[in-house]
C-alpha positions as CSV (number, residue, x, y, z in Angstrom):
1,X,-13.1,60.9,-91.0
2,X,-10.6,61.7,-93.8
3,X,-6.8,62.5,-93.2
4,X,-6.9,66.0,-93.1
5,X,-9.6,65.9,-90.4
6,X,-7.9,63.4,-88.4
7,X,-4.8,65.9,-88.3
8,X,-6.7,68.8,-87.3
9,X,-8.6,66.9,-84.4
10,X,-6.4,66.1,-81.4
11,X,-8.8,66.2,-78.6
12,X,-9.3,68.5,-75.5
13,X,-5.6,70.0,-75.6
14,X,-5.0,73.8,-74.8
15,X,-3.8,75.5,-77.9
16,X,-1.5,77.6,-76.2
17,X,1.5,77.0,-73.6
18,X,1.4,79.1,-70.8
19,X,4.8,79.3,-70.0
20,X,7.1,82.4,-70.0
21,X,10.1,80.1,-70.1
22,X,11.1,76.5,-69.7
23,X,10.3,75.0,-66.1
24,X,13.5,72.9,-64.6
25,X,12.3,72.0,-61.1
26,X,15.4,73.2,-59.5
27,X,18.8,74.2,-60.2
28,X,20.3,71.1,-59.8
29,X,17.9,69.6,-62.8
30,X,18.4,72.3,-64.8
31,X,22.3,71.8,-64.5
32,X,21.6,67.7,-65.4
33,X,19.3,69.0,-68.3
34,X,22.3,71.1,-69.8
35,X,24.6,68.3,-69.4
36,X,22.8,66.3,-71.5
37,X,23.6,68.1,-74.6
38,X,27.2,68.0,-74.2
39,X,27.9,65.0,-76.6
40,X,24.7,65.3,-79.0
41,X,26.2,67.1,-81.8
42,X,25.7,65.1,-85.1
43,X,22.1,64.6,-84.3
44,X,21.2,68.0,-82.8
45,X,22.6,69.3,-86.4
46,X,21.0,67.0,-88.4
47,X,17.3,67.3,-86.8
48,X,17.1,70.6,-85.4
49,X,16.0,73.2,-87.8
50,X,17.8,76.4,-88.7
51,X,16.6,80.2,-88.6
52,X,14.3,81.9,-91.2
53,X,15.9,84.3,-93.4
54,X,13.2,87.3,-92.3
55,X,14.6,86.9,-88.7
56,X,18.4,87.3,-89.9
57,X,17.5,90.5,-91.7
58,X,15.9,92.2,-88.9
59,X,19.0,91.2,-86.9
60,X,21.6,92.6,-89.3
61,X,19.1,95.5,-90.1
62,X,19.9,96.8,-86.5
63,X,23.4,97.2,-87.2
64,X,23.3,98.1,-90.5
65,X,26.2,100.3,-90.6
66,X,28.7,97.5,-89.8
67,X,30.2,96.4,-93.1
68,X,31.2,93.0,-91.4
69,X,29.5,92.8,-88.2
70,X,31.3,91.0,-85.5
71,X,29.2,88.3,-84.0
72,X,29.5,86.7,-81.0
73,X,27.2,83.3,-80.5
74,X,26.5,82.3,-76.9
75,X,25.6,78.7,-76.6
76,X,26.2,78.4,-80.0
77,X,26.1,74.7,-80.3
78,X,26.5,73.2,-83.6
79,X,26.6,76.4,-85.1
80,X,23.3,77.1,-86.6
81,X,22.8,80.8,-86.3
82,X,26.4,80.9,-86.5
83,X,27.2,79.5,-89.8
84,X,23.9,81.3,-91.3
85,X,25.6,84.5,-90.0
86,X,28.9,83.8,-91.5
87,X,27.4,83.0,-95.0
88,X,25.7,86.3,-94.4
89,X,29.4,87.9,-94.4
90,X,29.6,88.4,-90.3
91,X,32.9,87.5,-88.5
92,X,31.6,85.3,-85.8
93,X,32.9,83.9,-82.5
94,X,31.0,80.6,-81.6
95,X,31.2,79.9,-77.8
96,X,29.8,76.8,-76.3
97,X,30.3,74.7,-73.2
98,X,30.7,71.0,-75.7
99,X,33.6,70.7,-77.9
100,X,31.6,67.8,-79.5
101,X,28.9,70.8,-80.4
102,X,31.7,73.2,-82.0
103,X,33.5,70.6,-83.3
104,X,30.4,70.0,-85.8
105,X,30.1,73.5,-86.4
106,X,33.8,73.6,-87.5
107,X,33.4,71.1,-89.9
108,X,30.4,72.6,-91.2
109,X,32.0,75.8,-91.5
110,X,34.9,74.4,-93.9
111,X,32.2,72.6,-95.9
112,X,30.9,75.9,-97.2
113,X,33.5,77.8,-97.2
114,X,33.0,80.3,-94.1
115,X,35.8,79.0,-92.0
116,X,37.9,82.1,-92.2
117,X,34.7,83.8,-90.9
118,X,34.2,81.4,-87.6
119,X,36.1,80.9,-84.6
120,X,34.7,78.2,-82.5
121,X,35.9,78.0,-78.7
122,X,34.8,76.4,-75.4
123,X,33.8,79.4,-73.3
124,X,31.0,79.8,-70.8
125,X,28.5,82.4,-71.8
126,X,28.7,84.3,-68.5
127,X,32.4,84.6,-68.8
128,X,33.4,85.0,-72.4
129,X,36.9,86.2,-71.9
130,X,36.4,88.4,-75.1
131,X,37.7,92.0,-75.3
132,X,35.3,94.7,-73.9
133,X,33.3,96.2,-76.8
134,X,34.4,93.7,-79.4
135,X,31.0,92.6,-80.7
136,X,28.4,94.3,-82.9
137,X,25.9,91.8,-82.3
138,X,25.7,89.3,-79.4
139,X,23.5,86.1,-80.1
140,X,21.7,83.1,-78.2
141,X,19.6,81.0,-80.2
142,X,17.6,78.3,-78.5
143,X,20.1,79.0,-75.4
144,X,19.2,82.1,-73.4
145,X,17.1,80.4,-70.5
146,X,20.1,78.0,-69.9
147,X,22.3,80.8,-68.5
148,X,22.7,82.8,-65.3
149,X,20.7,85.7,-66.2
150,X,22.4,88.4,-64.5
151,X,25.8,87.1,-65.0
152,X,25.4,86.5,-69.1
153,X,23.4,89.9,-69.0
154,X,26.3,91.9,-67.6
155,X,28.7,90.0,-70.0
156,X,26.8,90.6,-73.1
157,X,26.6,94.5,-72.2
158,X,30.3,94.4,-71.5
159,X,31.4,93.0,-74.8
160,X,28.9,95.0,-77.2
161,X,30.3,97.9,-78.9
162,X,28.2,101.2,-79.1
163,X,25.5,100.6,-81.5
164,X,25.4,96.8,-80.8
165,X,22.4,94.9,-80.1
166,X,21.8,91.8,-78.0
167,X,19.7,89.2,-80.5
168,X,17.8,86.5,-78.5
169,X,16.2,84.0,-80.9
170,X,14.1,80.9,-80.4
171,X,12.8,78.4,-83.0
172,X,9.6,76.7,-81.0
173,X,6.9,74.2,-82.2
174,X,4.2,76.4,-83.2
175,X,1.7,75.2,-80.1
176,X,-1.0,77.5,-81.4
177,X,-2.3,74.4,-83.8
178,X,-3.9,71.8,-81.6
179,X,-1.9,68.7,-83.1
180,X,1.4,70.4,-82.9
181,X,0.9,71.0,-79.1
182,X,0.1,67.2,-78.6
183,X,3.2,66.4,-80.6
184,X,5.0,68.5,-78.4
185,X,3.8,67.0,-75.1
186,X,4.8,63.6,-76.4
187,X,8.1,64.7,-77.6
188,X,8.8,66.3,-74.0
189,X,9.4,69.7,-75.9
190,X,10.3,71.8,-73.1
191,X,11.2,74.8,-74.6
192,X,7.3,76.0,-75.8
193,X,6.4,79.3,-74.6
194,X,3.2,80.9,-74.4
195,X,1.9,83.5,-76.9
196,X,3.6,86.9,-76.0
197,X,6.6,86.1,-73.8
198,X,9.2,87.9,-73.0
199,X,12.4,86.5,-72.1
200,X,14.2,87.2,-68.6
201,X,17.1,90.1,-69.0
202,X,19.0,91.5,-66.6
203,X,19.4,94.9,-65.8
204,X,20.5,97.6,-68.0
205,X,19.1,95.8,-71.1
206,X,16.3,97.7,-72.9
207,X,14.0,95.5,-75.3
208,X,13.9,98.2,-78.7
209,X,12.4,95.4,-81.3
210,X,10.4,92.3,-81.6
211,X,10.0,89.5,-84.7
212,X,7.7,86.7,-85.0
213,X,7.8,84.6,-88.0
214,X,5.6,81.5,-88.6
215,X,7.1,78.8,-90.8
216,X,7.0,75.4,-92.3
217,X,10.0,72.6,-91.8
218,X,9.2,70.2,-94.2
219,X,11.2,66.6,-93.5
220,X,10.8,62.8,-93.7
221,X,8.4,61.5,-91.1
222,X,11.0,59.6,-89.2
223,X,13.0,63.0,-88.6
224,X,10.3,64.1,-86.5
225,X,9.9,60.8,-84.5
226,X,13.7,61.4,-83.9
227,X,13.6,64.9,-83.2
228,X,12.8,64.1,-79.5
229,X,16.3,62.7,-79.5
230,X,17.6,66.0,-79.3
231,X,15.5,67.3,-76.1
232,X,17.5,67.4,-72.9
233,X,14.3,65.4,-71.4
234,X,15.4,62.4,-74.1
235,X,19.2,63.0,-73.4
236,X,18.9,62.5,-69.6
237,X,16.3,59.7,-69.5
238,X,16.5,56.1,-69.1
239,X,16.7,53.7,-72.1
240,X,13.1,52.6,-71.4
241,X,12.0,56.0,-71.4
242,X,13.6,57.0,-74.3
243,X,12.2,54.0,-76.0
244,X,8.8,54.7,-75.1
245,X,9.1,58.3,-76.1
246,X,10.1,57.3,-80.0
247,X,7.1,54.7,-80.0
248,X,4.6,57.1,-78.7
249,X,5.6,59.6,-81.5
250,X,5.7,57.0,-83.9
251,X,1.7,56.3,-83.2
252,X,1.1,59.8,-83.1
253,X,2.8,60.6,-86.6
254,X,1.8,57.4,-88.2
255,X,-1.3,55.7,-86.9
256,X,-3.3,58.9,-84.9
257,X,-2.4,61.6,-87.7
258,X,-2.4,59.0,-90.8
259,X,0.9,60.2,-92.5
260,X,2.5,57.4,-94.3
261,X,5.6,56.3,-92.8
262,X,9.0,58.1,-94.3
263,X,7.0,60.6,-96.5
264,X,7.8,64.2,-96.1
265,X,5.6,66.4,-93.8
266,X,5.5,69.9,-92.9
267,X,6.1,70.9,-89.0
268,X,4.9,74.3,-88.4
269,X,7.2,76.4,-86.2
270,X,7.4,80.3,-85.0
271,X,10.4,82.3,-84.3
272,X,10.6,84.8,-81.9
273,X,13.4,87.3,-81.9
274,X,14.1,89.6,-79.5
275,X,16.7,92.8,-80.0
276,X,18.0,94.8,-76.9
277,X,20.4,97.6,-76.8
278,X,22.2,98.8,-73.5
279,X,19.8,101.4,-71.6
280,X,20.8,105.0,-72.5
281,X,23.1,104.0,-75.6
282,X,21.8,104.8,-79.0
283,X,21.8,103.3,-82.2
284,X,24.8,104.0,-84.2
285,X,24.2,106.3,-87.3
């Protein structure tokens, strides 16, 4: 069996997740997992991928009349989406519960010359403290499922200006590919969702557009071993469990799939973008 055949063959593993959203078991477990991200800024920023240009184009086209769209990024983390939108000329307010995460966003903004267009502050997504109708776009990237649905939906609707959109976006491993699905299971990637999933939003928000994009993230193999260290499961696990996860991924990528350690490989991803408007509120012209 050659290397390519080994990469396609991964045993009796389902191609598609059955999840509509991550499963936590209980509200207490959800809160425990969320707290795991509070000090994970540098590793998260280094290892998590950014967002493809096509998704950003769709998002900005939805508010095409705004010369410099005002963006509020909920659960912004290290600013993966915030910084990309600031580079496109948007004025971005990045909100997160972790000061450690936001400090990475500020440093990156200064490095790439968009510091004047990005404000980063600690605030909950459900109670931003921002003015009513102060945003053309409200975004949540890899984050919506961590919030309290009704409270964050109401807050997003409150701060959206006429003609504005709520943009919910996820990068997920493309588990329609069997070997990627097995990787996701070993890495305990909890944000893998089924084909055709829809976010759970509160009343008053109407889905107006969905964009799906498939793409590849090319990195050295060790980055995809270490990627597990940015997952909530890993961040809240014991040292013994963490070591086991990393050892298993090392074996899977280098021995089972046959990648040469440290050489570049491509990980298939998919990006799902959902755009919502407030029901009864028309797009601005």
